C-alpha positions in Angstrom: 11.7 21.2 -0.1 8.5 19.8 -1.5 7.8 19.0 -5.2 4.5 17.2 -5.0 1.7 15.7 -2.9 -0.2 12.5 -2.4 -3.8 12.5 -3.8 -5.0 9.3 -2.0 -8.6 9.8 -3.2 -7.5 9.5 -6.8 -4.7 7.1 -6.0 -2.1 9.4 -7.6 1.1 11.2 -6.7 0.9 14.7 -8.1 4.2 16.3 -9.1 3.5 20.1 -8.7 7.0 21.2 -9.7 8.7 19.7 -12.8 12.3 20.4 -11.7 12.5 17.4 -9.4 15.9 16.5 -8.0 15.9 13.4 -10.2 13.4 12.2 -12.7 10.4 10.7 -10.8 9.0 7.8 -12.7 6.1 5.5 -13.1 5.6 2.1 -14.7 2.8 1.5 -17.3 1.6 -2.0 -18.3 2.1 -3.7 -14.9 -1.5 -4.8 -14.6 -1.4 -7.4 -17.3 0.5 -8.2 -20.5 4.1 -8.1 -21.6 4.6 -4.5 -22.7 6.3 -2.3 -20.2 6.7 1.5 -20.4 8.7 3.6 -18.0 7.9 7.3 -17.9 9.1 10.2 -15.9 7.3 13.3 -14.7 8.8 15.1 -17.7 7.8 12.4 -20.2 11.3 10.8 -20.4 11.7 7.1 -20.5 11.7 3.9 -22.6 9.7 0.8 -23.2 10.1 -2.9 -24.1 8.1 -5.9 -25.0 8.7 -9.0 -22.9 12.4 -8.4 -22.5 14.3 -5.2 -21.7 17.5 -6.8 -22.9 16.3 -8.5 -26.1 13.3 -6.5 -27.3 13.6 -2.8 -26.5 11.0 -0.6 -28.2 11.8 2.9 -27.3 15.3 4.2 -26.5 16.7 6.0 -23.4 20.1 7.4 -22.8 21.1 6.4 -19.3 23.0 8.8 -17.1 22.9 11.4 -19.8 23.4 15.1 -19.8 20.8 16.7 -20.1 19.2 14.2 -17.8 16.1 12.2 -18.7 16.4 12.0 -22.5 14.8 11.1 -24.8 11.2 10.4 -24.1 7.6 10.6 -25.3 7.4 14.2 -26.3 4.5 16.2 -27.7 5.5 19.6 -29.0 3.0 22.4 -29.7 3.7 25.3 -32.1 1.5 28.2 -32.6 0.8 30.3 -35.7 3.5 32.8 -34.7 6.2 30.2 -34.5 6.4 30.0 -30.7 6.7 26.4 -29.5 6.8 24.4 -26.3 6.6 20.9 -25.1 3.5 19.6 -23.2 5.9 18.4 -20.5 8.2 21.0 -19.1 11.2 19.2 -20.6 12.7 19.1 -23.1 12.0 22.7 -24.2 11.9 24.0 -20.6 10.1 27.3 -21.0 10.4 29.5 -17.9 8.4 28.0 -15.0 6.4 31.2 -14.4 5.1 31.0 -18.0 4.8 27.3 -18.5 2.8 25.6 -15.7 3.0 21.8 -15.7 1.7 19.2 -13.4 2.3 15.5 -13.6 -0.1 13.0 -12.1 1.4 9.5 -11.7 -1.4 7.1 -11.3 -1.6 3.3 -11.0 -1.0 2.2 -14.6 -1.1 5.6 -16.2 0.6 9.0 -16.2 -1.0 12.3 -17.1 1.0 15.5 -17.7 -0.9 18.7 -17.8 0.3 22.0 -19.2 -0.7 25.6 -19.6 1.1 28.1 -21.7 -0.1 31.4 -23.2 -3.7 30.6 -23.1 -3.4 27.0 -24.4 -4.2 24.2 -21.9 -3.0 20.8 -22.9 -2.5 17.4 -21.4 -1.1 14.0 -22.5 -2.2 10.9 -20.8 -0.1 7.8 -21.3 -1.1 4.1 -20.7 -0.6 0.6 -21.9 -3.8 -1.3 -22.7 -3.8 -4.6 -20.7 -2.7 -7.4 -22.9 -1.7 -5.3 -25.9 1.9 -4.9 -27.2 1.6 -1.1 -27.5 1.3 2.2 -25.6 -1.2 5.0 -26.3 -0.7 8.7 -25.7 -3.9 10.8 -25.7 -3.3 14.5 -26.4 -6.0 16.9 -25.3 -5.7 20.6 -26.3 -8.1 23.4 -25.2 -8.1 27.1 -26.4 -8.5 29.2 -23.3 -8.1 32.5 -25.3 -10.8 34.6 -26.9 -9.4 34.2 -30.4 -9.3 31.2 -32.8 -6.0 29.4 -32.6 -4.1 27.3 -35.1 -1.6 24.9 -33.6 0.7 22.2 -34.9 1.4 19.2 -32.7 4.6 17.2 -33.3 5.4 13.9 -31.6 8.9 12.6 -30.9 10.1 9.2 -29.6 13.3 7.4 -30.5 13.1 3.7 -31.5 15.7 1.4 -30.0 17.6 -1.4 -31.6 15.9 -4.5 -30.1 19.1 -6.0 -28.5 20.2 -3.6 -25.9 23.8 -4.9 -25.9 24.1 -4.4 -29.6 22.6 -0.9 -29.2 25.4 0.1 -26.8 28.4 -1.9 -28.1 28.0 -1.7 -31.9 25.4 1.0 -32.3 23.8 -1.5 -34.6 20.8 0.6 -35.3 22.9 3.0 -37.4 23.4 0.2 -40.0 20.3 -2.0 -39.6 17.4 0.5 -39.2 14.9 0.6 -42.1 12.1 3.2 -41.9 9.1 4.0 -43.9 5.8 5.8 -43.7 2.7 4.0 -44.9 -0.5 6.0 -45.1 0.6 8.3 -42.3 1.9 5.4 -40.1 5.6 5.2 -39.4 7.2 1.8 -39.7 10.6 0.8 -38.3 12.2 -2.6 -39.0 15.4 -4.3 -37.9 15.5 -7.7 -39.6 17.3 -10.1 -37.4 17.6 -13.8 -38.6 15.4 -16.0 -36.5 14.0 -13.2 -34.3 10.2 -12.9 -34.4 10.1 -9.2 -33.1 11.4 -7.2 -36.0 8.8 -4.4 -36.6 7.5 -1.4 -34.7 5.1 1.3 -35.7 4.0 4.8 -34.7 0.5 6.1 -35.7 -2.0 8.9 -35.0 -5.8 9.1 -35.1 -5.7 12.4 -36.9 -4.6 13.4 -40.4 -0.8 13.6 -40.7 0.6 16.7 -42.4 4.3 15.6 -42.4 6.5 13.1 -40.7 10.1 12.2 -39.9 11.5 8.7 -39.3 15.1 9.6 -38.3 16.4 11.7 -35.5 19.0 13.3 -37.7 16.2 14.9 -39.9 13.8 15.8 -37.0 16.3 17.4 -34.6 18.9 18.6 -37.1 22.6 19.1 -36.7 24.1 20.6 -33.5 20.7 20.6 -31.8 18.8 18.6 -29.2 15.3 17.7 -28.2 15.0 21.2 -26.7 15.1 22.9 -30.1 14.3 20.4 -32.9 14.7 21.8 -36.4 11.4 20.4 -37.6 9.4 22.1 -34.9 11.2 25.3 -35.3 10.5 25.6 -39.0 7.0 24.2 -38.6 7.2 21.1 -40.8 8.9 17.7 -40.9 10.9 16.7 -43.9 9.1 13.4 -44.7 12.5 11.6 -44.4 12.7 7.8 -44.7 15.4 5.3 -45.6 18.0 2.9 -44.2 20.4 3.5 -41.4 20.5 6.3 -38.8 18.6 6.7 -35.5 15.0 5.8 -36.1 12.3 7.9 -34.6 8.5 8.5 -34.6 7.6 12.0 -35.4 4.2 13.0 -36.8 2.9 16.5 -37.4 -0.9 17.1 -36.9 -2.7 20.4 -37.3 -5.2 21.5 -34.6 -7.7 24.3 -35.4 -9.4 25.6 -32.2 -12.2 28.1 -31.7 -12.3 29.9 -28.3 -13.1 27.4 -25.5 -12.9 24.4 -27.9 -11.1 21.2 -27.0 -9.8 18.5 -29.4 -8.3 15.1 -28.7 -5.9 13.0 -30.7 -4.4 9.6 -29.8 -0.9 8.5 -30.8 0.0 4.8 -30.7 3.5 3.2 -30.5 3.9 -0.5 -30.5 5.2 -3.8 -31.6 4.2 -4.9 -35.1 4.1 -3.9 -38.7 2.8 -0.5 -39.8 0.8 -2.0 -42.6 -1.2 -4.3 -40.4 -0.8 -3.8 -36.7 -0.4 -0.1 -37.1 -3.6 0.2 -39.1 -5.5 -1.9 -36.6 -4.2 0.2 -33.7 -5.1 3.5 -35.4 -8.6 2.2 -36.0 -9.0 0.9 -32.5 -7.5 3.4 -30.2 -9.7 6.4 -30.7 -10.0 9.0 -27.9 -13.3 7.3 -26.9 -11.6 3.9 -26.7 -8.8 5.5 -24.7 -11.3 6.6 -22.1 -12.6 3.0 -21.8 -9.1 1.7 -21.4 -8.2 4.2 -18.7 -11.4 3.3 -16.8 -10.5 -0.4 -17.3 -7.0 0.2 -15.9 -8.3 2.1 -12.9 -10.8 -0.6 -12.2 -8.1 -3.3 -12.5 -5.9 -1.5 -9.9 -8.9 -0.9 -7.7 -9.4 -4.6 -7.6 -5.7 -5.5 -7.2 -5.2 -3.0 -4.3 -8.8 -3.2 -2.8 -8.2 -6.5 -1.2 -6.3 -4.8 1.6 -7.0 -1.3 2.7 -6.2 0.4 6.0 -7.1 3.5 8.0 -4.6 4.2 10.7 -3.6 7.3 12.8 -0.6 7.7 10.4 -1.6 9.2 7.0 1.9 8.5 5.6 1.5 4.8 6.3 -2.0 4.8 4.8 -0.7 6.4 1.5 1.9 3.7 1.2 0.0 0.6 2.3 -3.2 1.5 0.3 -1.6 2.7 -2.9 2.2 3.1 -3.5 3.8 0.2 -1.5 1.2 -2.2 -2.9 1.8 -0.8 -6.4 5.6 -1.0 -6.2 5.3 -4.6 -5.0 3.3 -5.4 -8.1 5.9 -3.7 -10.3 8.7 -5.8 -8.8 6.7 -9.0 -9.0 6.2 -8.3 -12.7 9.6 -7.1 -13.8 11.9 -8.1 -11.0 15.2 -6.2 -11.1 15.6 -5.9 -14.8 14.5 -2.4 -15.8 14.4 1.0 -14.3 16.3 4.3 -14.7 19.2 2.6 -13.0 18.9 -1.0 -14.1 19.5 -0.5 -17.8 18.1 -3.9 -18.9 21.3 -5.9 -19.5 20.6 -7.8 -16.2 17.7 -9.2 -18.2 15.6 -11.8 -16.5 14.2 -12.6 -13.1 16.4 -13.3 -10.1 15.5 -16.6 -8.6 15.6 -15.4 -5.0 14.2 -12.0 -6.0 11.0 -13.3 -7.6 10.3 -15.9 -4.9 10.5 -13.0 -2.3 8.4 -10.7 -4.6 5.5 -13.2 -4.5 5.1 -12.5 -0.8 4.1 -8.9 -1.4 1.4 -9.7 -3.9 0.2 -13.1 -2.6 -3.1 -11.7 -1.2 -3.9 -9.9 -4.5 -2.5 -12.2 -7.2 -2.3 -15.6 -5.6 -2.9 -17.5 -8.9 -0.1 -15.6 -10.7 2.1 -16.0 -7.7 1.5 -19.7 -7.7 2.4 -20.0 -11.4 5.5 -17.9 -10.8 6.5 -20.4 -8.1 5.8 -23.3 -10.5 8.0 -21.8 -13.2 10.8 -21.2 -10.8 10.5 -24.8 -9.5 11.3 -25.8 -13.1 14.6 -23.9 -12.6 15.5 -26.2 -9.7 17.8 -29.2 -10.3 17.0 -32.6 -8.9 19.8 -32.3 -6.4 18.0 -29.3 -4.9 20.1 -26.4 -6.2 18.5 -23.6 -8.2 19.3 -21.3 -11.0 20.3 -17.9 -9.9 18.5 -16.2 -12.8 15.8 -17.1 -15.3 15.0 -15.4 -18.6 11.6 -13.9 -19.4 11.3 -15.2 -23.0 12.2 -18.8 -22.1 12.0 -18.6 -18.3 14.5 -21.3 -17.9 17.1 -22.1 -20.5 15.9 -25.7 -21.1 16.0 -29.2 -19.7 19.4 -30.7 -19.1 21.1 -27.5 -17.8 23.5 -27.9 -15.0 24.1 -25.5 -12.2 27.8 -25.1 -11.7 28.0 -22.3 -9.2 24.9 -22.5 -7.0 24.2 -19.8 -4.4 23.4 -20.9 -0.9 20.1 -19.1 -0.5 18.2 -19.3 -3.8 16.7 -22.7 -3.2 15.9 -21.9 0.4 13.3 -19.3 -0.6 11.2 -22.1 -2.1 9.7 -23.4 1.2 9.0 -19.8 2.4 7.2 -18.9 -0.8 5.2 -22.1 -1.0 4.2 -21.9 2.6 3.1 -18.3 2.1 0.9 -19.3 -0.9 -0.8 -22.2 1.0 -1.4 -20.0 4.1 -3.0 -17.4 1.9 -5.2 -19.7 -0.2 -5.6 -22.9 1.9 -4.6 -24.8 -1.3 -2.8 -27.8 0.3 -3.4 -29.8 -2.9 -0.7 -27.6 -4.5 1.9 -29.4 -2.5 1.2 -32.6 -4.3 1.4 -31.0 -7.8 4.0 -32.7 -10.0 6.6 -30.4 -11.5 9.6 -31.3 -13.6 13.1 -30.5 -12.4 15.6 -28.5 -14.5 17.9 -31.4 -15.4 16.0 -34.6 -15.1 12.8 -36.1 -13.7 10.0 -34.5 -11.7 8.7 -34.4 -8.2 5.8 -32.9 -6.2 6.1 -29.4 -4.8 6.6 -30.8 -1.3 9.5 -32.9 -2.6 11.0 -29.9 -4.4 10.9 -28.1 -1.0 12.5 -31.1 0.7 15.2 -31.4 -1.9 16.1 -27.7 -1.3 16.6 -28.4 2.4 18.5 -31.6 1.6 20.9 -29.8 -0.8 21.6 -27.2 1.9 22.4 -29.8 4.5 24.8 -31.5 2.1 26.8 -28.3 1.9 27.9 -27.6 5.4 31.3 -26.4 6.6 33.6 -27.2 9.5 31.3 -25.8 12.2 28.1 -27.5 10.8 26.9 -24.2 9.3 25.9 -23.8 5.7 28.5 -23.0 3.1 28.1 -19.7 1.4 28.9 -21.3 -2.0 28.8 -18.6 -4.8 27.3 -16.2 -2.2 24.4 -16.0 0.2 21.8 -13.2 0.1 24.7 -10.6 0.1 26.4 -11.1 -3.3 29.2 -8.8 -2.3 30.1 -11.0 0.7 32.4 -13.6 -1.0 33.6 -16.0 1.7 35.7 -18.3 -0.4 35.9 -22.0 -0.3 34.9 -23.4 3.0 33.3 -20.1 4.2 30.2 -20.5 6.3 27.2 -18.1 6.3 25.6 -17.6 9.7 22.7 -15.8 8.1 21.8 -18.5 5.5 22.0 -21.1 8.3 19.3 -19.2 10.1 17.3 -18.9 6.9 17.6 -22.7 6.7 16.0 -23.0 10.1 13.0 -20.9 9.0 12.7 -22.8 5.7 12.7 -26.1 7.6 10.1 -24.8 10.0 7.8 -23.7 7.2 8.3 -27.1 5.5 7.4 -28.9 8.7 4.2 -26.9 9.1 3.0 -27.9 5.7 4.1 -31.5 6.3 2.0 -31.6 9.4 -1.0 -30.3 7.5 -0.4 -32.9 4.8 -0.4 -35.6 7.6 3.3 -36.5 6.9 4.6 -36.6 10.5 7.9 -38.3 9.6 8.8 -35.6 7.1 7.8 -32.9 9.6 9.8 -34.5 12.4 12.9 -34.8 10.1 12.7 -31.1 9.1 12.4 -30.0 12.7 15.4 -32.2 13.7 17.4 -30.6 10.9 16.4 -27.1 12.1 17.2 -27.9 15.7 20.6 -29.3 14.7 21.4 -26.2 12.7 20.2 -23.8 15.4 22.4 -25.6 17.9 25.4 -25.2 15.6 24.6 -21.5 15.2 24.4 -20.9 18.9 27.5 -22.9 19.7 29.8 -21.3 17.1 28.3 -18.0 16.0 27.3 -16.2 19.2 29.8 -13.4 19.8 28.7 -12.3 23.3 26.2 -9.5 22.5 25.3 -10.4 18.9 25.7 -13.1 16.2 28.5 -13.3 13.8 27.8 -12.8 10.1 30.1 -15.4 8.7 33.1 -17.6 9.3 35.9 -18.4 6.9 37.9 -21.6 6.5 41.1 -19.8 7.6 39.5 -19.0 11.0 38.7 -15.3 10.4 35.2 -14.0 11.0 32.8 -11.3 9.8 30.7 -9.5 12.3 32.8 -10.0 15.4 33.6 -7.5 18.2 37.3 -8.4 17.4 37.0 -7.0 13.9 38.1 -3.4 13.3 35.5 -3.1 10.5 32.1 -4.6 9.8 31.7 -5.6 13.5 27.9 -5.7 13.8 25.7 -6.9 10.9 21.9 -6.5 10.6 20.8 -9.8 9.0 21.9 -12.4 11.6 20.4 -10.4 14.5 17.0 -10.1 12.9 16.8 -13.6 11.5 17.8 -15.1 14.9 14.4 -13.9 16.0 12.5 -14.5 12.7 13.8 -18.1 12.5 13.4 -18.7 16.2 17.1 -19.6 16.6 18.0 -17.4 19.5 17.0 -17.9 23.2 14.9 -15.0 24.5 18.0 -13.5 26.2 20.1 -13.7 23.1 17.3 -12.4 20.9 16.9 -9.4 23.2 20.7 -8.7 23.2 21.0 -9.1 19.4 18.1 -6.7 18.7 19.5 -4.3 21.2 22.8 -4.3 19.3 20.8 -3.5 16.1 19.2 -0.5 17.8 22.5 0.7 19.4 24.8 0.3 16.5 22.8 0.3 13.3 19.7 2.5 13.8 19.5 6.0 12.3 16.8 8.6 11.3 16.9 7.2 7.7 16.8 3.5 8.5 19.1 0.7 9.7 22.6 0.2 8.3 23.6 -3.1 6.9 26.6 -3.2 9.1 29.0 -0.9 10.9 31.7 0.4 10.6 32.2 0.2 6.9 35.4 -0.8 5.1 37.5 2.3 4.6 40.8 1.0 3.2 39.6 -0.8 0.1 43.1 -1.9 -0.9 43.2 -4.3 2.1 42.4 -7.9 1.8 38.9 -7.7 3.3 36.1 -10.2 3.4 34.2 -10.2 0.1 34.2 -8.0 -2.9 34.1 -4.5 -1.4 34.3 -2.0 -4.2 31.9 0.7 -2.8 32.8 3.8 -0.8 32.1 3.7 2.9 28.3 4.2 3.4 27.4 3.1 -0.1 25.5 -0.1 -1.1 26.8 -3.2 0.6 29.6 -1.3 2.3 27.8 -0.1 5.4 24.9 1.8 3.7 21.3 1.7 4.9 20.6 -1.2 2.6 16.8 -1.1 2.6 15.9 -4.7 1.7 16.8 -6.2 5.2 15.2 -3.2 7.1 11.7 -4.8 7.2 13.2 -7.9 8.7 14.1 -5.7 11.7 10.5 -4.5 11.8 9.3 -8.1 11.8 11.7 -9.1 14.4 10.8 -6.2 16.7 7.1 -7.0 16.2 7.7 -10.7 17.1 9.4 -9.4 20.3 6.2 -7.3 21.0 8.2 -4.1 20.8 5.7 -1.8 19.0 7.6 1.4 19.5 10.7 0.2 17.9 9.0 -1.8 15.2 7.1 1.3 14.1 10.1 3.6 14.5 12.0 1.3 12.1 9.1 1.3 9.8 8.7 5.1 9.8 12.5 5.7 9.4 12.4 4.0 6.0 8.9 5.1 4.9 9.3 7.2 1.7 6.2 9.3 2.3 7.6 10.8 5.5 10.3 12.4 3.3 7.8 14.2 1.0 8.7 17.6 2.5 12.4 16.9 2.4 12.5 15.5 -1.1 15.3 17.8 -2.1 17.5 15.9 0.4 16.2 12.3 -0.3 16.2 13.1 -4.1 14.4 9.9 -5.2 10.6 9.6 -5.5 8.9 10.0 -2.1 6.3 7.4 -3.1 8.5 4.4 -3.6 11.2 2.5 -1.7 14.8 2.5 -2.9 17.6 -0.1 -2.8 19.8 1.8 -0.5 20.2 5.1 1.4 23.6 6.7 1.9 24.9 5.8 5.3 26.1 8.0 8.1 29.8 7.6 7.1 29.3 9.7 3.9 28.5 13.4 3.7 25.4 12.5 1.6 23.9 10.7 4.6 20.2 10.2 3.9 20.2 10.5 0.1 18.3 7.6 -1.5 19.5 5.6 -4.5 18.1 3.1 -7.0 14.3 3.4 -6.6 11.5 1.0 -7.6 13.4 -2.3 -8.4 14.1 -3.6 -4.9 12.9 -6.4 -2.7 12.3 -3.7 0.0 8.9 -3.1 -1.5 7.4 -6.6 -1.0 9.0 -7.1 2.4 7.9 -3.7 3.7 4.4 -4.5 2.6 4.6 -7.8 4.5 6.1 -6.1 7.6 3.5 -3.3 7.6 0.4 -5.3 7.0 1.2 -8.7 8.6 3.3 -7.8 11.6 2.7 -4.1 12.5 -1.0 -4.1 11.6 -0.9 -7.8 12.4 -3.4 -9.2 9.9 -1.6 -12.4 9.0 -2.8 -15.5 7.1 -2.3 -18.9 8.6 -3.3 -22.4 7.5 -6.3 -22.3 9.8 -7.5 -18.8 9.3 -6.6 -15.1 9.5 -4.6 -14.1 12.6 -5.2 -10.8 14.3 -1.9 -10.0 16.0 -1.0 -6.3 15.9 2.2 -4.7 17.2 1.6 -0.9 17.2 2.7 2.2 19.0 0.9 2.4 22.4 -0.6 5.7 21.7 -2.7 4.4 18.7 -6.3 4.3 19.9 -7.8 2.5 16.9 -7.2 1.4 13.3 -9.2 -0.4 10.7 -8.3 -2.9 8.0 -10.4 -4.3 5.2 -8.9 -7.6 4.1 -10.0 -10.1 1.4 -9.1 -13.6 2.5 -10.1 -16.8 0.7 -13.0 -15.1 -1.0 -14.5 -13.5 2.1 -14.2 -9.8 3.1 -13.1 -9.0 6.7 -13.8 -5.6 8.0 -11.5 -5.4 11.0 -11.5 -2.8 13.7 -8.7 -2.9 16.3 -9.3 -0.9 19.4 -6.6 0.0 22.0 -8.3 1.5 25.1 -5.5 0.6 27.4 -2.6 2.0 25.5 -1.1 -1.4 24.6 1.3 -2.3 21.8 0.3 -5.9 21.4 -1.8 -8.7 22.8 -5.5 -9.4 21.8 -7.7 -9.3 24.9 -11.0 -10.1 23.0 -12.1 -10.9 19.5 -15.6 -10.8 18.1 -16.8 -11.9 14.7 -20.2 -10.5 13.6 -20.8 -9.8 17.3 -20.0 -13.2 18.6 -16.9 -13.8 20.8 -14.1 -16.0 19.4 -11.4 -17.6 21.5 -7.8 -17.0 20.6 -6.5 -14.6 17.9 -7.3 -16.6 14.7 -10.5 -15.8 12.8 -12.2 -18.9 11.4 -12.4 -19.1 7.6 -15.7 -17.7 6.3 -17.5 -18.8 3.2 -16.5 -17.2 0.0 -18.5 -14.0 -0.6 -19.2 -13.5 3.1 -18.9 -10.1 4.8 -17.3 -10.5 8.2 -17.2 -7.7 10.8 -14.4 -8.2 13.3 -13.6 -6.2 16.4 -10.3 -6.9 18.2 -9.5 -5.2 21.6 -5.9 -5.1 22.7 -5.0 -5.8 26.3 -3.9 -8.5 28.8 
């Protein structure tokens, strides 16, 4: 079943039916600033400023019944007492009477409604750089008679500290509400905390107000039938304690065909000052300017790479939604969604370093500064924090890392190398950055210390110890346990370091890193090859994960793909390993993390297995490592499989089967239920996943093959053989490359000829053009 469609021209996803299988959401405020608002197709959701755990603005009830409550509601009540919400929920009038459409755009959401001759819409956005959100209500009288309507807003304020909200219900005792000249103020004085006030304002005259849920909704009611709306007036309630809310009543008089607009503003700050300023500033005319500004901003952020391929589903994702989701993850990591409630406040170290890869071409300066901040979370011995906090980023000089993970620090060389390839900024490698505990070092020395720390923590077979965990936190190998996958990651990190060392004319450092990588690759191949595929891990007691001798978890995805990505495997072993992936792990919905899953969870199994078979890390289609298989297949020049793996995970291909997938068909999810569960193919935990950045890298740099290198832009596609042509526009180091790839011979890979502005170029790397230049490129595939 289909609930919506892609409007690529407007860069929107249009939800045509409001009764989606789950709430389908959008993020506002990603383009710039510290205010984040999450909103669903039925106006549910919440917001925070800087920190979802420590500075929540609007409240949300996770996993609630009814679902998706509360939200940013605008109710309309006519002169006869009939009322409805602009969004279908929460009132939920019959769908045949109440027509609603939600347009999720890049940085804004617009919900349109028609009911009994009244057309209305509310557009929501976060002005870049402002600690507030604006709702713009537009109402039109489509009847032949004058109409008098009352509009009521409703949003619940949250207690700033989300843990206190859920454990002590502190808002019931600490809330202080007031209404100052029609602007609602809400305060929660917390000693030493600078964010204590919120406000809610309107640009029209306020007839009545409520500042507490208990007064607005009334006893034994819900958001579907609030008492204030039913009786046509709020109670002007204020005071201390209770559940604070923002409800303003505004009257709207409309002649036939007339339209009126009102803005409502909710934000951080005091009603008496910040609220007054916001009301004066965010008129409907200013709202239009901000919306145009946001559209232009996202046009710039996504315009640096656009494609036109034979596959419209790929185009929708690459040009709009995959790029957009990558930006969301880069900005807010894994901290806030409809699943991640905000208590995992902060940025994962490994997560954010990987997230830079998906936005490097569009936000290279911000990616660089994110890397710098994360380097400040690395200790002088090379280990790294596992998580950093958004308000302080790192917890301060002098901190020790007692339980390091084996992979966090190894993402440093990969992220730095990606930044330098994109920008050509080799000088960054010599930038001095302080360590977390003591002293400072250049970026290149930070990279080397990460490699050194890894080498100093090897096990009995010469492979890297898993320590607290490697990339898979559920795989707990215990003391002395060695991770085959992280050992492969080390080889890739060492190779990237060596490439930069060569460019910096430091041959000794490059040779040392290559020797370390060769030594590690040799250990992997001597101890971790199981005949047809690579092991996943080895424990100190001699047991293994990922062996043909195991009754569960015999074949794992990660070591097979990274044996190719890291260049660890011989061609014969690489082919066998990837064949094992295809034979044992592939499905119509993506690649499983491993197979078969653990079934008897009471047994003493490797790691912390607490999920049912086919869920999350227990044999699900865990999406994050899927693009690594796409990359590995592309590196093997297998365009059919690379694209098949890409398509199997592509959300947009499920648009017409959204009732089965359930999650939004415009974003990637963390995992898809595996074949060992009856819900096979159902997607879970959308938006906040490293899948987004890696799928963007896989799709643009390896399938379409437009890949930055230190010396220029490489054209190295790996596509289905029946593609005749595709085009990519790519901004690279200030120049715009208009690239056409032609495939007259039905090839999957291999560039036969390359011309730049009509002149033939040898090889497959485009020379770097001057900033501002327009470069026309034609690549022809063939022998």
